[in-house]
C-alpha positions, 0 to 999 in steps of 0.5 A: 702756063709754061714751065722752064728752067732757071736762068741766071736772071731768075737769081733775085725772083728766086730768092723772093719766092723762096724767102715767101715760101720758107715763111709760110705754112708750106715749110716747118723750118727756116733757111739762110740766105747762104742756103738759098745761094748754094742752091741756085749756084748748085742748079746754075751748075746743072746739077744731076740732083737739083733742077729749078723750074719757073712757072710762067704765064705770059711773061710773068713768073707766077712760081717756082719749084725745086725737083730733086732726083734719087734712085729707089730700089723699092720703086724700081726707079728714079724718084722725082721729089717735088722739094719746093713748090711755090705759087705767089699768092695772087696767082693761087686758085687759078689751076697753076698747081694742078697745071704744074703737076701736069707738065711734071707727069708729061716731062717725066712720064709715070712709066719711067719715074715715081713722084714723091713730095712732103707736105706740111700738116699745117698746110691742108689746102695743099694736101687736099690738092695733092690727094686730088692728083693721086698722091697718097700718104706714105706709111713711113716716118721721115727721119733726118740727121744733119 
């Protein structure tokens, strides 16, 4: 599997996959087309805050990931957050998720970065994958104001 950054030509494919992501058990909220557009535009501007990654096998797109970046004094460095990870249904259970995380840990070495992700409690399959890869549940309660 190859992982590459989004290209302008990926816009429609990203929108379709993100719509599927937000209508699955991976997400707890819905989003608007405007939010998808703004996210894609931010990625295309080479924002330091978000990167869009396409997961490909040969010439086929099998999924996508959105990565975001922040600083943590507690973790003593940069946190790479896997904000979204979506594998198309027909490519699930083919180890693409595991391959993506292997790529992530090579691209953003654990000695210099920490990794963070959220998982919907209604998505035990994803949680099982993340636990197998060494992720653990944080003892924090997430809070959001928007």
